[in-house]
BATOR-509326 format. One line per field, with one value per residue (C-alpha): x, y, z; residue in three letters. Coordinates in steps of 0.02 Angstrom, whole numbers, plus 50000, padded with zeros to 5 digits. Example, Ala and Ser with C-alpha at 12.3 -4.5 7.8 and 13.67 -1.06 7.14 Angstrom:
xx	(50615,50684)
yy	(49775,49947)
zz	(50390,50357)
residu	(ALA,SER)
This chain:
xx	(56250,56169,56324,56335,56143,56176,56320,56319,56473,56550,56457,56507,56690,56682,56615,56739,56893,56832,56766,56930,57015,56894,56947,57127,57099,57171,57122,57245,57244,57077,57039,56865,56917,56892,56721,56649,56722,56605,56482,56479,56524,56383,56237,56306,56287,56136,56009,56055,55973,56099,56067,56134,56055,56004,56071,56254,56241,56187,56299,56457,56396,56396,56583,56615,56538,56588,56791,56775,56710,56846,56972,56925,56855,57034,57070,56889,56859,57025,56960,56823,56920,56889,57062,56946,56804,56818,56838,56676,56586,56682,56569,56412,56428,56442,56304,56167,56202,56193,56025,55963,56029,55965,55766,55762,55784,55680,55529,55550,55598,55457,55618,55573,55659,55774,55827,55848,55962,56078,56091,56159,56273,56343,56372,56435,56544,56522,56450,56403,56265,56234,56202,56114,55996,55959,55918,55810,55725,55693,55594,55480,55289,55212,55293,55258,55379,55410,55429,55570,55654,55638,55673,55839,55901,55868,55977,56127,56103,56112,56248,56352,56313,56323,56465,56551,56535,56552,56741,56799,56738,56807,56970,56978,56917,57028,57188,57160,57067,57090,57253,57221,57078,57176,57318,57451,57593,57536,57714,57775,57612,57658,57838,57823,57691,57791,57927,57855,57746,57912,58009,58102,58133,58093,58001,58040,57941,57856,58003,58118,58229,58326,58555,58607,58483,58466,58497,58675,58801,58970,59146,59273,59450,59449,59624,59515,59405,59546,59500,59324,59165,59027,58907,59011,59030,58860,58816,58990,58889,58714,58619,58593,58697,58704,58866,58790,58955,59119,59253,59462,59570,59462,59335,59161,59112,58924,58932,58846,58869,59025,59139,59299,59370,59559,59679,59626,59469,59377,59152,59002,58889,58719,58620,58562,58673,58736,58774,58897,58972,59047,59085,59247,59331,59269,59325,59441,59470,59316,59352,59278,59120,59227,59184,59100,58998,58892,58737,58582,58453,58260,58114,57942,57791,57694,57544,57522,57403,57450,57342,57465,57535,57401,57466,57633,57783,57899,58030,57917,57872,58069,58088,57944,58028,58206,58193,58248,58413,58433,58399,58479,58286,58257,58066,58085,57953,57754,57626,57446,57329,57427,57510,57688,57761,57938,58028,58075,58071,57926,57830,57648,57566,57383,57318,57346,57498,57616,57795,57898,58045,58200,58344,58418,58276,58290,58252,58129,58006,58022,57966,57831,57756,57730,57678,57560,57535,57649,57526,57486,57371,57467,57302,57143,57036,56864,56803,56804,56774,56622,56527,56551,56475,56319,56307,56316,56157,56069,56101,56027,55866,55808,55659,55626,55493,55516,55352,55261,55412,55496,55690,55816,56000,55985,56111,56231,56210,56215,56388,56461,56415,56467,56648,56697,56655,56759,56906,56912,56900,57025,57154,57140,57239,57269,57286,57154,57023,57164,57116,57269,57281,57306,57160,57076,57095,57040,56899,56847,56880,56790,56646,56611,56652,56548,56415,56419,56420,56252,56172,56243,56161,56015,56001,56050,55850,55799,55943,55907,55725,55817,55931,55830,55717,55849,55985,56009,55976,56118,56251,56211,56165,56333,56417,56318,56327,56509,56527,56416,56472,56656,56646,56544,56668,56823,56750,56671,56875,56976,56887,56801,56898,57095,57117,57285,57271,57338,57255,57076,57133,57141,56994,56868,56925,56924,56740,56697,56767,56870,57034,57072,57038,57181,57293,57311,57321,57442,57534,57515,57584,57719,57692,57594,57542,57342,57335,57326,57168,57078,57104,56989,56870,56855,56850,56694,56599,56629,56531,56403,56354,56304,56177,56121,56041,55897,55875,55839,55727,55622,55584,55541,55464,55335)
yy	(64948,65143,65244,65138,65178,65355,65371,65255,65334,65226,65065,65067,65063,64966,64823,64851,64872,64710,64607,64621,64590,64410,64398,64367,64221,64047,63865,63814,63875,63950,64113,64180,64376,64547,64546,64403,64449,64624,64550,64427,64568,64692,64547,64517,64707,64756,64617,64777,64864,64968,65037,65161,65275,65168,65307,65266,65094,65162,65278,65174,65022,65146,65155,64973,64919,65064,65028,64844,64873,64989,64896,64749,64836,64848,64618,64600,64703,64610,64436,64453,64375,64192,64116,64160,64066,63922,64013,64112,63913,63885,64072,64008,63857,63950,64060,63920,63801,63945,64019,63851,63780,63923,63919,63742,63785,63916,63791,63645,63731,63853,63992,64184,64276,64355,64197,64096,64274,64250,64056,64123,64248,64147,63985,64081,64170,64354,64486,64610,64472,64545,64713,64700,64575,64679,64834,64711,64691,64853,64866,64729,64820,64699,64701,64820,64885,64759,64612,64705,64749,64568,64478,64627,64543,64377,64421,64452,64295,64169,64236,64212,64065,63983,64105,64008,63851,63900,63972,63828,63698,63799,63813,63646,63567,63680,63684,63472,63367,63441,63400,63236,63200,63256,63136,63302,63386,63548,63638,63530,63546,63726,63768,63654,63750,63892,63855,63800,63969,64068,63975,63860,64000,63989,64190,64264,64251,64434,64462,64439,64559,64516,64498,64522,64652,64659,64831,64889,65046,65046,65134,65088,65170,65173,65069,64943,65106,65232,65308,65242,65354,65340,65286,65144,65083,65071,64983,64880,64822,64780,64961,64878,64987,65183,65293,65427,65504,65534,65613,65667,65720,65853,65887,65809,65787,65787,65600,65637,65492,65580,65591,65520,65424,65452,65329,65354,65430,65362,65317,65289,65175,65103,64970,64753,64665,64537,64702,64779,64614,64607,64819,64777,64678,64833,64975,64936,64870,64929,65051,65089,65246,65421,65572,65656,65530,65478,65542,65511,65432,65466,65340,65353,65268,65240,65219,65151,65220,65192,65066,65011,64933,64823,64654,64700,64614,64735,64683,64773,64921,64949,64914,65031,65178,65208,65324,65163,65121,65305,65405,65238,65207,65052,64939,64889,64828,64777,64794,64728,64761,64744,64596,64607,64536,64509,64646,64528,64552,64405,64484,64537,64725,64801,64944,65008,64914,65031,65016,65087,65167,65220,65318,65504,65624,65701,65572,65482,65628,65615,65432,65458,65568,65436,65302,65334,65442,65467,65393,65518,65415,65510,65564,65543,65600,65663,65717,65558,65455,65547,65585,65370,65344,65463,65362,65233,65263,65334,65174,65058,65154,65114,64958,64834,64712,64505,64469,64527,64538,64695,64695,64830,64848,64944,65046,64892,64849,64994,65033,64899,64902,65081,65053,64936,65024,65183,65079,65003,65160,65257,65109,65157,65341,65319,65522,65558,65489,65413,65325,65252,65020,65078,65212,65112,64955,65075,65128,64957,64845,64999,65020,64842,64852,64993,64928,64755,64804,64928,64790,64668,64772,64832,64620,64590,64561,64426,64320,64195,64155,64107,64023,63939,63889,63840,63790,63629,63694,63818,63718,63621,63744,63822,63646,63592,63750,63735,63568,63558,63692,63656,63483,63495,63618,63497,63393,63482,63608,63455,63326,63456,63615,63536,63688,63654,63570,63718,63848,63783,63724,63933,63964,63870,63969,64139,64083,64065,64228,64162,64240,64145,64001,64063,64126,63920,63865,63985,63914,63756,63767,63868,63980,64117,64019,63970,64142,64160,64045,64165,64320,64264,64194,64305,64470,64385,64299,64467,64551,64433,64349,64542,64527,64352,64433,64529,64396,64266,64410,64461,64291,64235,64389,64392)
zz	(59453,59493,59451,59274,59257,59292,59170,59014,58951,59099,59086,58897,58910,59065,58934,58817,58901,59040,58909,58815,58966,58964,58776,58809,58915,58844,58826,58719,58548,58573,58628,58633,58560,58637,58530,58628,58769,58764,58722,58848,58981,58909,58945,59126,59140,59071,59149,59283,59158,59097,58945,58815,58679,58514,58400,58469,58411,58251,58227,58269,58160,58025,58049,58078,57935,57798,57880,57840,57664,57637,57695,57589,57431,57329,57355,57329,57168,57131,57144,57025,56924,56825,56913,57079,57039,57123,57288,57241,57254,57442,57511,57368,57521,57666,57605,57564,57692,57837,57786,57749,57914,58013,57928,57934,58133,58128,58071,58141,58330,58312,58317,58364,58225,58321,58386,58213,58164,58322,58275,58098,58170,58296,58197,58045,58182,58091,58219,58079,58044,58227,58159,58001,58054,58218,58124,57977,58137,58194,58022,58036,58011,58121,58267,58420,58496,58649,58530,58429,58586,58647,58478,58437,58635,58566,58424,58571,58664,58529,58443,58599,58660,58447,58414,58570,58510,58315,58339,58451,58309,58162,58278,58290,58142,58012,58110,58197,58092,57902,57893,57947,57831,57708,57756,57729,57880,57856,57880,57736,57654,57663,57653,57477,57408,57442,57369,57208,57199,57227,57069,57232,57313,57500,57547,57698,57866,57901,58053,57914,57810,57670,57739,57542,57480,57310,57253,57347,57318,57295,57290,57174,57139,56923,56882,56731,56670,56653,56465,56487,56465,56615,56470,56407,56581,56633,56442,56483,56660,56553,56580,56750,56854,56858,56930,57054,57064,57021,57116,57030,57208,57282,57166,57140,56967,56854,56795,56622,56502,56414,56555,56542,56705,56730,56832,57050,56984,57129,57068,57166,57104,57128,57064,57042,57176,57045,56928,57060,57103,56912,56913,57007,56857,56746,56857,56976,57162,57283,57429,57569,57574,57514,57610,57480,57368,57474,57395,57448,57348,57373,57396,57329,57367,57181,57154,56960,56856,56684,56578,56516,56643,56715,56633,56634,56706,56792,56655,56515,56592,56654,56460,56428,56521,56481,56636,56744,56676,56643,56772,56876,56963,57032,57116,57252,57311,57281,57371,57314,57462,57600,57527,57478,57308,57249,57160,57034,56836,56809,56943,56850,56880,56917,56914,57100,57134,57265,57211,57286,57182,57216,57152,57114,57155,56999,56895,57012,56977,56811,56812,56931,56820,56692,56772,56927,57074,57234,57370,57502,57668,57806,57889,57855,57731,57805,57653,57548,57708,57775,57596,57581,57753,57706,57518,57594,57724,57563,57486,57625,57613,57491,57480,57365,57385,57317,57290,57438,57540,57578,57571,57598,57654,57804,57851,57879,57714,57609,57711,57668,57503,57472,57582,57462,57301,57379,57449,57270,57195,57326,57272,57082,57093,57278,57277,57382,57503,57600,57764,57837,57871,58058,58050,57991,58063,58270,58180,58105,58279,58392,58302,58309,58517,58533,58427,58542,58683,58634,58611,58741,58881,58771,58775,58923,59008,58893,58895,59056,58991,58782,58889,59002,58827,58704,58818,58722,58530,58526,58554,58427,58300,58320,58284,58171,58048,58057,57994,57862,57753,57791,57761,57608,57549,57597,57476,57323,57346,57319,57228,57120,57114,57173,57251,57336,57514,57618,57520,57540,57742,57739,57607,57743,57908,57766,57715,57929,57940,58067,58108,58254,58150,58026,58172,58221,58057,58018,58189,58169,57981,58043,57837,57802,57632,57707,57735,57504,57500,57671,57629,57455,57542,57692,57580,57467,57674,57752,57583,57565,57749,57829,57699,57746,57908,57824,57724,57850,57943,57789,57744,57939,57950,57804)
residu	(UNK,UNK,UNK,UNK,UNK,UNK,UNK,UNK,UNK,UNK,UNK,UNK,UNK,UNK,UNK,UNK,UNK,UNK,UNK,UNK,UNK,UNK,UNK,UNK,UNK,UNK,UNK,UNK,UNK,UNK,UNK,UNK,UNK,UNK,UNK,UNK,UNK,UNK,UNK,UNK,UNK,UNK,UNK,UNK,UNK,UNK,UNK,UNK,UNK,UNK,UNK,UNK,UNK,UNK,UNK,UNK,UNK,UNK,UNK,UNK,UNK,UNK,UNK,UNK,UNK,UNK,UNK,UNK,UNK,UNK,UNK,UNK,UNK,UNK,UNK,UNK,UNK,UNK,UNK,UNK,UNK,UNK,UNK,UNK,UNK,UNK,UNK,UNK,UNK,UNK,UNK,UNK,UNK,UNK,UNK,UNK,UNK,UNK,UNK,UNK,UNK,UNK,UNK,UNK,UNK,UNK,UNK,UNK,UNK,UNK,UNK,UNK,UNK,UNK,UNK,UNK,UNK,UNK,UNK,UNK,UNK,UNK,UNK,UNK,UNK,UNK,UNK,UNK,UNK,UNK,UNK,UNK,UNK,UNK,UNK,UNK,UNK,UNK,UNK,UNK,UNK,UNK,UNK,UNK,UNK,UNK,UNK,UNK,UNK,UNK,UNK,UNK,UNK,UNK,UNK,UNK,UNK,UNK,UNK,UNK,UNK,UNK,UNK,UNK,UNK,UNK,UNK,UNK,UNK,UNK,UNK,UNK,UNK,UNK,UNK,UNK,UNK,UNK,UNK,UNK,UNK,UNK,UNK,UNK,UNK,UNK,UNK,UNK,UNK,UNK,UNK,UNK,UNK,UNK,UNK,UNK,UNK,UNK,UNK,UNK,UNK,UNK,UNK,UNK,UNK,UNK,UNK,UNK,UNK,UNK,UNK,UNK,UNK,UNK,UNK,UNK,UNK,UNK,UNK,UNK,UNK,UNK,UNK,UNK,UNK,UNK,UNK,UNK,UNK,UNK,UNK,UNK,UNK,UNK,UNK,UNK,UNK,UNK,UNK,UNK,UNK,UNK,UNK,UNK,UNK,UNK,UNK,UNK,UNK,UNK,UNK,UNK,UNK,UNK,UNK,UNK,UNK,UNK,UNK,UNK,UNK,UNK,UNK,UNK,UNK,UNK,UNK,UNK,UNK,UNK,UNK,UNK,UNK,UNK,UNK,UNK,UNK,UNK,UNK,UNK,UNK,UNK,UNK,UNK,UNK,UNK,UNK,UNK,UNK,UNK,UNK,UNK,UNK,UNK,UNK,UNK,UNK,UNK,UNK,UNK,UNK,UNK,UNK,UNK,UNK,UNK,UNK,UNK,UNK,UNK,UNK,UNK,UNK,UNK,UNK,UNK,UNK,UNK,UNK,UNK,UNK,UNK,UNK,UNK,UNK,UNK,UNK,UNK,UNK,UNK,UNK,UNK,UNK,UNK,UNK,UNK,UNK,UNK,UNK,UNK,UNK,UNK,UNK,UNK,UNK,UNK,UNK,UNK,UNK,UNK,UNK,UNK,UNK,UNK,UNK,UNK,UNK,UNK,UNK,UNK,UNK,UNK,UNK,UNK,UNK,UNK,UNK,UNK,UNK,UNK,UNK,UNK,UNK,UNK,UNK,UNK,UNK,UNK,UNK,UNK,UNK,UNK,UNK,UNK,UNK,UNK,UNK,UNK,UNK,UNK,UNK,UNK,UNK,UNK,UNK,UNK,UNK,UNK,UNK,UNK,UNK,UNK,UNK,UNK,UNK,UNK,UNK,UNK,UNK,UNK,UNK,UNK,UNK,UNK,UNK,UNK,UNK,UNK,UNK,UNK,UNK,UNK,UNK,UNK,UNK,UNK,UNK,UNK,UNK,UNK,UNK,UNK,UNK,UNK,UNK,UNK,UNK,UNK,UNK,UNK,UNK,UNK,UNK,UNK,UNK,UNK,UNK,UNK,UNK,UNK,UNK,UNK,UNK,UNK,UNK,UNK,UNK,UNK,UNK,UNK,UNK,UNK,UNK,UNK,UNK,UNK,UNK,UNK,UNK,UNK,UNK,UNK,UNK,UNK,UNK,UNK,UNK,UNK,UNK,UNK,UNK,UNK,UNK,UNK,UNK,UNK,UNK,UNK,UNK,UNK,UNK,UNK,UNK,UNK,UNK,UNK,UNK,UNK,UNK,UNK,UNK,UNK,UNK,UNK,UNK,UNK,UNK,UNK,UNK,UNK,UNK,UNK,UNK,UNK,UNK,UNK,UNK,UNK,UNK,UNK,UNK,UNK,UNK,UNK,UNK,UNK,UNK,UNK,UNK,UNK,UNK,UNK,UNK,UNK,UNK,UNK,UNK,UNK,UNK,UNK,UNK,UNK,UNK,UNK,UNK,UNK,UNK,UNK,UNK,UNK,UNK,UNK,UNK,UNK,UNK,UNK,UNK,UNK)
């Protein structure tokens, strides 16, 4: 242990490696996860008085919470609408219940502010609360430095125990017990709901691809189209195909609308599968690929920035911009907040949606300039990200008094709000502020893991005394603070809000911010349908639950 004390960087990364190894251990559908494993390992090592400088913890927590907000920002603001209001109710139930129960336990059992905050963070399975509550305790003016250190240690210890029991409870309750209470087979109900949402057509799983893609290219030998112009042929096929090349003998001709086709010409066309199938009847027999008629198609990802596009269907967008049909450009995919939507004519677009356009390069470039901007997300824009974290840190320093209680967001709350705003603003026009999803996820996970390791190391000396004093209370609190809001949400969600059952189960896992729970639910459902409910409440709770830490600390510390 002497080596770890002398080299804190060695202790820090040992906690990460060993913690994530412990987190991989599985008991049935339950795994602790890397964060809880890291906290357990760091608490054990911390009992030997191994510590890391507090500034390391602050910096990495700011990186974590900003990245979390940045990733959730577009979806958070997109969900601020009337149709998602019913999911807000579930998050409100979660907030009221966990705050009320934590406050009630603190008063009933005379808990210190650190233990109460740790119960709140662990039972709600929201690691970010550890950071915001720890930071808030450090700002309580009526505590000595020894008390602040002690109470901050209590946060981590209470969190660890309550998290373990809260995690087991939410996983089993949502994936196993809720379907029985709702009297459904979750797999069957999810499949039926998905087919209903897709108009009776089942969708693809995450590891599947279309065997018959919607957009294809073919070459034909002109027999029936002898004497017809390219423009006439395209009109005859409803404007859903584009002639990309014509070969006459050994010559390659430019396919203008006025070009007249002659017998034995070879024609390359590109378009929707339904139109391509009909092309043979208008042109002649299909042929194998022809050298020289293999014109490559360009692909571009375009963020929709045109105001008129918001709320319009793909069909309406294509009619408003005749370049789609004139230049042979097609929409093959719609990406919204990391969710792939079908590129069908009825799909409604929003500003910030990323469209995958495929077509001839010239026509593609002209169209991109009208409807949006090419997405730039190949490297992180550290100027944008850096100023975002600075703005969040400054916002967290603002103190507002509610009566005699001083309230502030702290670095955690400030960076969370800044991340939400900066992430949302970036999604509106994705030509600046690039933060690739893989980079954001890595920074988020690394930031939280390092923060938790630092917290556990500092809390190690206080862990055992707290467990001896409140050993039986902590498991009870972890279970109760999951069952109470989840049960109330189940009743309210079905009886009052009329949320579809698979979506409701996913939404309850989301209000608890439990990734292991939604993983277990989707395994039981054999479908990603519950994720549709989960993403809304998860995004909202990820923003709201971290704010409960400073609120509870402020009320109890007043």
